[in-house]
NUZANU-622772 format. One record per residue: x, y, z of N, C-alpha, C in turn; residue in three letters. Coordinates in pm, whole numbers, plus 50000, padded with zeros to 5 digits. Layout:
BEGIN
{{X,Y,Z},{X,Y,Z},{X,Y,Z},"ALA"}
...
***
This chain:
BEGIN
{{50084,49881,50000},{50000,50000,50000},{50087,50124,50000},"MET"}
{{50050,50223,49920},{50122,50348,49921},{50119,50404,50063},"GLU"}
{{50238,50435,50117},{50246,50475,50256},{50169,50603,50282},"GLU"}
{{50087,50601,50386},{50012,50718,50426},{50100,50802,50516},"LEU"}
{{50111,50930,50483},{50197,51019,50558},{50147,51033,50702},"SER"}
{{50234,50998,50796},{50198,51008,50938},{50315,51076,51008},"LEU"}
{{50314,51209,51005},{50426,51279,51065},{50400,51314,51212},"TYR"}
{{50275,51300,51255},{50244,51330,51394},{50121,51251,51439},"LYS"}
{{50133,51189,51555},{50020,51113,51607},{50020,51121,51760},"TYR"}
{{49901,51142,51815},{49887,51143,51961},{49743,51109,51998},"GLU"}
{{49722,51075,52122},{49589,51047,52172},{49558,51148,52283},"VAL"}
{{49449,51222,52262},{49407,51320,52362},{49283,51270,52435},"LYS"}
{{49245,51339,52539},{49127,51304,52616},{49026,51419,52604},"VAL"}
{{48902,51384,52566},{48798,51486,52547},{48744,51536,52680},"SER"}
{{48663,51638,52674},{48600,51693,52795},{48512,51589,52863},"LYS"}
{{48465,51491,52785},{48380,51385,52842},{48461,51261,52879},"THR"}
{{48594,51276,52881},{48685,51168,52922},{48695,51055,52820},"GLU"}
{{48665,51082,52694},{48681,50982,52589},{48813,51006,52514},"HIS"}
{{48877,50900,52475},{49001,50911,52400},{48975,50958,52258},"LYS"}
{{49063,51045,52210},{49049,51099,52074},{49183,51089,52002},"VAL"}
{{49192,51014,51892},{49317,51009,51815},{49334,51138,51734},"PRO"}
{{49457,51186,51731},{49489,51308,51656},{49600,51273,51557},"VAL"}
{{49567,51275,51430},{49661,51236,51325},{49699,51358,51242},"VAL"}
{{49828,51387,51237},{49876,51504,51162},{49799,51630,51201},"ASN"}
{{49776,51645,51332},{49706,51760,51391},{49557,51762,51361},"ASP"}
{{49504,51654,51305},{49360,51645,51278},{49294,51559,51386},"VAL"}
{{49199,51618,51458},{49124,51543,51560},{49019,51457,51489},"HIS"}
{{49026,51326,51508},{48932,51239,51438},{48795,51235,51505},"LEU"}
{{48785,51290,51626},{48656,51305,51694},{48654,51438,51766},"HIS"}
{{48539,51479,51808},{48525,51603,51884},{48606,51597,52013},"SER"}
{{48679,51702,52042},{48757,51707,52165},{48669,51746,52283},"ILE"}
{{48543,51779,52253},{48448,51816,52359},{48357,51698,52394},"TYR"}
{{48287,51644,52294},{48193,51535,52321},{48185,51440,52200},"ASN"}
{{48276,51343,52192},{48279,51251,52078},{48151,51171,52060},"PRO"}
{{48085,51135,52170},{47964,51053,52162},{47850,51134,52099},"ILE"}
{{47835,51256,52141},{47731,51341,52084},{47755,51364,51935},"LYS"}
{{47878,51388,51900},{47915,51407,51759},{47883,51281,51679},"GLU"}
{{47917,51165,51735},{47893,51037,51668},{47745,51011,51649},"ALA"}
{{47666,51041,51753},{47521,51021,51746},{47460,51110,51640},"ALA"}
{{47511,51232,51628},{47462,51325,51526},{47488,51271,51386},"THR"}
{{47607,51214,51364},{47640,51156,51233},{47550,51037,51203},"LEU"}
{{47525,50954,51302},{47440,50836,51283},{47297,50877,51250},"ALA"}
{{47246,50975,51322},{47109,51023,51298},{47098,51085,51158},"VAL"}
{{47203,51155,51118},{47206,51215,50984},{47192,51107,50876},"LYS"}
{{47243,50989,50905},{47237,50878,50808},{47132,50774,50845},"ASN"}
{{47040,50811,50934},{46942,50715,50985},{46856,50656,50873},"LYS"}
{{46813,50738,50780},{46728,50687,50671},{46802,50581,50591},"GLU"}
{{46930,50605,50564},{47011,50507,50491},{47028,50379,50573},"LEU"}
{{47059,50395,50701},{47082,50281,50789},{46957,50195,50803},"ILE"}
{{46842,50260,50806},{46717,50185,50822},{46669,50123,50691},"GLU"}
{{46726,50167,50579},{46685,50111,50450},{46778,50000,50402},"SER"}
{{46898,49991,50461},{46995,49888,50423},{47053,49823,50548},"LYS"}
{{47054,49693,50550},{47109,49625,50667},{47257,49589,50650},"ASN"}
{{47318,49639,50541},{47461,49625,50521},{47519,49764,50500},"GLU"}
{{47615,49801,50584},{47671,49935,50581},{47824,49929,50571},"ILE"}
{{47879,50008,50480},{48023,50023,50467},{48060,50160,50523},"LEU"}
{{48147,50160,50625},{48188,50286,50687},{48333,50315,50653},"ILE"}
{{48357,50434,50599},{48491,50476,50559},{48553,50557,50671},"LEU"}
{{48642,50496,50746},{48708,50563,50857},{48661,50510,50991},"GLY"}
{{48756,50468,51074},{48723,50408,51204},{48741,50504,51320},"LEU"}
{{48855,50577,51321},{48887,50654,51440},{48886,50559,51558},"GLY"}
{{48823,50600,51667},{48808,50510,51781},{48669,50450,51788},"PHE"}
{{48596,50458,51675},{48474,50380,51660},{48346,50434,51722},"GLY"}
{{48347,50557,51772},{48226,50608,51836},{48107,50614,51739},"TYR"}
{{48133,50658,51617},{48028,50667,51515},{47985,50527,51469},"HIS"}
{{48079,50433,51474},{48046,50294,51438},{47949,50237,51540},"VAL"}
{{47978,50261,51666},{47893,50213,51774},{47751,50270,51763},"SER"}
{{47742,50399,51732},{47610,50463,51719},{47534,50410,51598},"GLU"}
{{47606,50382,51493},{47545,50323,51373},{47490,50184,51404},"THR"}
{{47566,50106,51476},{47524,49970,51513},{47397,49975,51600},"ILE"}
{{47386,50074,51686},{47266,50088,51771},{47140,50102,51686},"LYS"}
{{47149,50184,51581},{47034,50204,51492},{47005,50076,51415},"ILE"}
{{47110,50010,51368},{47094,49884,51294},{47027,49778,51380},"LEU"}
{{47071,49766,51504},{47013,49665,51594},{46866,49695,51622},"GLU"}
{{46833,49822,51637},{46694,49859,51663},{46604,49828,51544},"LYS"}
{{46657,49848,51424},{46580,49826,51302},{46584,49681,51255},"LYS"}
{{46702,49618,51261},{46722,49487,51197},{46747,49373,51295},"TRP"}
{{46753,49404,51424},{46786,49298,51520},{46930,49255,51501},"GLY"}
{{46951,49126,51478},{47087,49075,51454},{47114,49054,51304},"SER"}
{{47017,49088,51221},{47030,49068,51076},{47090,49190,51009},"ASP"}
{{47217,49216,51034},{47286,49328,50971},{47435,49297,50965},"PHE"}
{{47505,49377,50886},{47650,49360,50871},{47714,49496,50850},"ARG"}
{{47824,49521,50920},{47899,49646,50905},{48044,49613,50873},"VAL"}
{{48096,49676,50768},{48239,49667,50737},{48296,49808,50746},"ILE"}
{{48408,49821,50818},{48475,49950,50833},{48614,49942,50770},"VAL"}
{{48649,50046,50696},{48782,50055,50636},{48861,50164,50707},"ILE"}
{{48974,50127,50764},{49061,50224,50833},{49201,50218,50774},"GLU"}
{{49246,50324,50709},{49378,50321,50644},{49496,50319,50741},"PRO"}
{{49476,50370,50864},{49587,50390,50956},{49596,50277,51059},"ASN"}
{{49702,50200,51051},{49717,50085,51140},{49733,50127,51286},"GLU"}
{{49799,50240,51310},{49819,50288,51446},{49685,50324,51511},"LYS"}
{{49598,50388,51435},{49464,50422,51486},{49389,50293,51521},"VAL"}
{{49397,50194,51435},{49327,50068,51459},{49381,49999,51585},"PHE"}
{{49512,50000,51601},{49574,49938,51718},{49525,50004,51847},"THR"}
{{49519,50137,51848},{49474,50207,51968},{49323,50197,51987},"ASP"}
{{49250,50182,51876},{49105,50158,51888},{49081,50031,51968},"TYR"}
{{49156,49927,51938},{49140,49801,52011},{49179,49816,52158},"LYS"}
{{49270,49908,52184},{49317,49931,52320},{49216,50012,52402},"LYS"}
{{49154,50112,52338},{49069,50205,52412},{48918,50184,52393},"TYR"}
{{48876,50131,52280},{48733,50124,52250},{48685,49982,52224},"SER"}
{{48734,49923,52118},{48705,49784,52077},{48560,49741,52094},"ASN"}
{{48480,49768,51995},{48338,49732,51995},{48321,49580,51986},"ILE"}
{{48244,49525,52076},{48216,49381,52073},{48088,49357,51992},"GLU"}
{{48107,49316,51867},{47992,49291,51779},{48035,49191,51672},"CYS"}
{{47970,49077,51669},{48007,48972,51573},{47969,49008,51431},"GLU"}
{{47885,49110,51414},{47844,49152,51281},{47932,49264,51225},"ASN"}
{{48041,49293,51294},{48131,49401,51256},{48265,49344,51208},"LEU"}
{{48310,49390,51091},{48442,49354,51038},{48518,49481,51009},"THR"}
{{48644,49486,51052},{48727,49604,51028},{48849,49562,50947},"ILE"}
{{48872,49632,50837},{48992,49612,50757},{49084,49731,50782},"TYR"}
{{49205,49703,50828},{49297,49811,50863},{49423,49806,50779},"SER"}
{{49465,49925,50733},{49591,49941,50659},{49603,49843,50544},"ALA"}
{{49495,49824,50472},{49493,49731,50359},{49523,49802,50227},"GLN"}
{{49615,49745,50151},{49635,49793,50015},{49505,49772,49938},"ASP"}
{{49465,49871,49858},{49335,49865,49791},{49324,49741,49701},"ILE"}
{{49428,49714,49626},{49426,49597,49537},{49412,49468,49618},"THR"}
{{49485,49459,49729},{49476,49340,49813},{49338,49327,49874},"GLU"}
{{49279,49440,49909},{49145,49439,49968},{49044,49383,49869},"LEU"}
{{49058,49419,49741},{48965,49372,49640},{48991,49226,49601},"TYR"}
{{49097,49168,49652},{49120,49026,49629},{49047,48940,49732},"LYS"}
{{48992,49004,49835},{48919,48931,49938},{48777,48903,49890},"LYS"}
{{48745,48776,49876},{48615,48736,49824},{48502,48792,49910},"LYS"}
{{48521,48789,50042},{48419,48839,50133},{48389,48986,50107},"GLU"}
{{48493,49065,50086},{48476,49209,50064},{48408,49236,49930},"PHE"}
{{48452,49167,49826},{48394,49186,49693},{48245,49147,49693},"VAL"}
{{48212,49035,49755},{48072,48993,49762},{47988,49095,49838},"ASN"}
{{48048,49153,49940},{47979,49256,50019},{47946,49376,49931},"TYR"}
{{48042,49419,49851},{48020,49534,49762},{47916,49503,49655},"LEU"}
{{47913,49379,49610},{47815,49340,49508},{47672,49352,49561},"LEU"}
{{47658,49346,49693},{47525,49364,49755},{47486,49511,49767},"ASN"}
{{47577,49600,49723},{47553,49744,49724},{47513,49795,49863},"LYS"}
{{47607,49788,49958},{47577,49834,50094},{47561,49986,50098},"PRO"}
{{47497,50036,50203},{47494,50180,50224},{47634,50225,50264},"GLY"}
{{47676,50342,50219},{47810,50390,50248},{47804,50516,50334},"ILE"}
{{47876,50513,50445},{47883,50628,50535},{48030,50668,50549},"ILE"}
{{48059,50794,50523},{48194,50845,50540},{48208,50913,50675},"SER"}
{{48310,50876,50749},{48343,50949,50871},{48418,51074,50828},"HIS"}
{{48357,51191,50841},{48413,51314,50782},{48560,51339,50809},"PRO"}
{{48603,51334,50933},{48743,51365,50965},{48838,51265,50899},"ALA"}
{{48803,51137,50905},{48888,51033,50844},{48891,51047,50692},"SER"}
{{48773,51072,50634},{48766,51082,50488},{48850,51200,50438},"PHE"}
{{48842,51313,50506},{48920,51429,50464},{49069,51405,50480},"ASN"}
{{49106,51330,50584},{49248,51303,50610},{49306,51207,50507},"LEU"}
{{49226,51107,50468},{49273,51005,50374},{49191,51007,50245},"TYR"}
{{49170,51126,50195},{49084,51144,50077},{49130,51063,49958},"GLN"}
{{49259,51066,49928},{49310,50993,49811},{49288,50843,49824},"ASN"}
{{49310,50791,49945},{49291,50648,49968},{49146,50608,49946},"TYR"}
{{49054,50681,50008},{48913,50644,49997},{48858,50665,49856},"PHE"}
{{48904,50769,49789},{48861,50790,49651},{48912,50677,49562},"LYS"}
{{49034,50632,49589},{49089,50519,49516},{49011,50392,49542},"GLY"}
{{48969,50375,49667},{48890,50259,49705},{48756,50256,49632},"LEU"}
{{48689,50372,49626},{48556,50379,49566},{48559,50377,49414},"LEU"}
{{48673,50415,49356},{48680,50421,49210},{48759,50304,49152},"SER"}
{{48793,50206,49236},{48872,50092,49192},{48802,50019,49078},"TYR"}
{{48880,49983,48978},{48827,49910,48863},{48867,49763,48873},"LYS"}
{{48770,49678,48863},{48800,49534,48866},{48889,49499,48748},"ALA"}
{{48981,49402,48764},{49072,49364,48655},{48993,49306,48538},"PRO"}
{{49038,49336,48417},{48966,49289,48299},{49045,49190,48215},"LYS"}
{{49177,49209,48207},{49254,49122,48120},{49285,48989,48188},"THR"}
{{49317,48890,48107},{49351,48758,48160},{49473,48769,48251},"VAL"}
{{49576,48839,48206},{49699,48851,48285},{49676,48918,48419},"ASP"}
{{49594,49022,48422},{49573,49094,48548},{49486,49015,48644},"SER"}
{{49404,48923,48591},{49314,48847,48678},{49380,48722,48736},"PHE"}
{{49487,48673,48670},{49549,48548,48713},{49598,48553,48858},"LYS"}
{{49648,48670,48902},{49703,48679,49036},{49596,48670,49143},"GLU"}
{{49469,48679,49105},{49360,48670,49200},{49319,48526,49226},"TYR"}
{{49379,48432,49157},{49335,48294,49165},{49424,48213,49258},"LEU"}
{{49363,48139,49350},{49439,48060,49446},{49448,47913,49406},"SER"}
{{49353,47863,49327},{49352,47723,49287},{49444,47702,49168},"SER"}
{{49533,47602,49176},{49627,47575,49066},{49553,47528,48941},"SER"}
{{49447,47447,48960},{49370,47399,48845},{49300,47513,48775},"LYS"}
{{49244,47603,48856},{49176,47719,48798},{49277,47806,48724},"VAL"}
{{49391,47828,48789},{49494,47912,48728},{49543,47852,48597},"CYS"}
{{49561,47720,48592},{49608,47653,48471},{49509,47676,48356},"ASP"}
{{49380,47667,48387},{49278,47686,48284},{49280,47829,48231},"SER"}
{{49297,47924,48323},{49299,48064,48283},{49425,48098,48205},"ILE"}
{{49537,48036,48246},{49664,48064,48179},{49665,48019,48033},"CYS"}
{{49576,47927,47998},{49568,47878,47860},{49492,47973,47769},"GLU"}
{{49426,48073,47829},{49349,48168,47749},{49440,48272,47684},"LEU"}
{{49386,48342,47587},{49459,48449,47519},{49486,48563,47618},"ASN"}
{{49613,48587,47656},{49645,48686,47759},{49620,48830,47719},"PRO"}
{{49600,48855,47590},{49583,48993,47543},{49436,49037,47545},"GLU"}
{{49345,48941,47565},{49202,48974,47564},{49151,48994,47706},"LEU"}
{{49037,49064,47717},{48971,49066,47846},{48915,48927,47872},"ASP"}
{{48888,48897,47999},{48852,48760,48036},{48729,48708,47964},"LEU"}
{{48626,48789,47957},{48502,48744,47895},{48525,48709,47748},"ILE"}
{{48598,48796,47677},{48627,48771,47535},{48717,48650,47518},"SER"}
{{48815,48634,47610},{48907,48521,47600},{48834,48389,47623},"ALA"}
{{48743,48388,47718},{48666,48265,47746},{48574,48234,47628},"ILE"}
{{48509,48336,47575},{48423,48316,47457},{48504,48260,47340},"ASP"}
{{48626,48311,47323},{48711,48264,47215},{48745,48116,47234},"GLN"}
{{48768,48076,47357},{48804,47937,47386},{48685,47843,47372},"ALA"}
{{48565,47894,47394},{48447,47809,47394},{48373,47806,47260},"LEU"}
{{48370,47920,47188},{48285,47931,47069},{48366,47989,46953},"TYR"}
{{48359,47934,46830},{48290,47807,46804},{48378,47690,46848},"PRO"}
{{48318,47580,46882},{48394,47463,46927},{48331,47339,46865},"LYS"}
{{48410,47269,46787},{48358,47153,46715},{48372,47023,46795},"ASN"}
{{48455,47027,46901},{48474,46906,46981},{48371,46899,47093},"THR"}
{{48364,46784,47155},{48268,46764,47264},{48306,46851,47384},"GLU"}
{{48205,46905,47450},{48227,46989,47567},{48283,46903,47680},"VAL"}
{{48393,46947,47744},{48454,46870,47852},{48441,46944,47986},"ASN"}
{{48501,46886,48089},{48490,46945,48223},{48551,47084,48230},"ASN"}
{{48660,47102,48158},{48723,47234,48158},{48632,47339,48095},"ASN"}
{{48559,47299,47990},{48465,47390,47926},{48354,47429,48024},"ASP"}
{{48307,47331,48100},{48204,47361,48198},{48255,47460,48302},"HIS"}
{{48382,47441,48341},{48442,47534,48437},{48448,47675,48379},"PHE"}
{{48493,47685,48253},{48507,47817,48191},{48372,47886,48180},"LEU"}
{{48268,47810,48151},{48134,47869,48142},{48093,47927,48278},"MET"}
{{48119,47851,48384},{48084,47896,48518},{48169,48016,48559},"ALA"}
{{48299,48007,48527},{48389,48115,48564},{48354,48244,48490},"PHE"}
{{48308,48229,48368},{48268,48345,48288},{48158,48423,48360},"ASN"}
{{48064,48351,48419},{47956,48417,48492},{48009,48487,48617},"GLU"}
{{48110,48427,48682},{48169,48489,48800},{48240,48619,48764},"MET"}
{{48312,48618,48652},{48382,48738,48606},{48284,48851,48578},"VAL"}
{{48173,48816,48511},{48072,48918,48483},{48020,48979,48613},"LYS"}
{{48007,48896,48716},{47961,48945,48846},{48060,49041,48908},"GLY"}
{{48191,49007,48900},{48291,49094,48959},{48300,49228,48887},"SER"}
{{48277,49226,48757},{48286,49351,48682},{48165,49441,48708},"LEU"}
{{48062,49388,48767},{47947,49470,48806},{47987,49572,48912},"LEU"}
{{48101,49548,48978},{48149,49642,49080},{48168,49781,49020},"LEU"}
{{48206,49786,48892},{48229,49915,48830},{48101,49994,48814},"GLU"}
{{47988,49926,48817},{47860,49995,48800},{47786,50008,48930},"GLY"}
{{47856,49977,49046},{47786,49983,49174},{47749,50127,49210},"ARG"}
{{47647,50143,49290},{47603,50274,49334},{47700,50328,49436},"GLU"}
***
């Protein structure tokens, strides 16, 4: 991952005795009342939270806004919800676990992840395909604007060569490696399958199934 500039980091205590991370002189939460600020952000997004039981939050800080978001989700959806949080700063995440650490089995936090590596995670990609509601934590988003914009504008790989590194199965990789490396995956698979005068074999069946999976991953580019 392109290194995020961290020339100054400290943890302060708010007027309400809550810990506040300060990165490059930017307070990630209110130095007066982080809980009130977090509740205000959650209420601002209440309509979104109540309309979608899957929420992607950009920026963790010490998680006060995450906790408030979860409260609304639990009230509306019970235990049928999922929250994924993306935090670019590993130091912030480490101290979050030390000072806050929300106990919720429906919460997943990805910290200091290279964007390309993040999109290689099947769980994350499937989550995005469900088009979750997206909430930006203002202070975090402004601090790591380039990272989050890169995350939201990421383009799924299209060529055979660029997609091969995403494959963990040797059999799958072997089948893909036999395709025309200069074509996009869908075109390369079509070329291998049609026209075909020989009997359809197991590898052909795999390519047909894989073709549908590729089309699904490329839908990420059209996500809301």
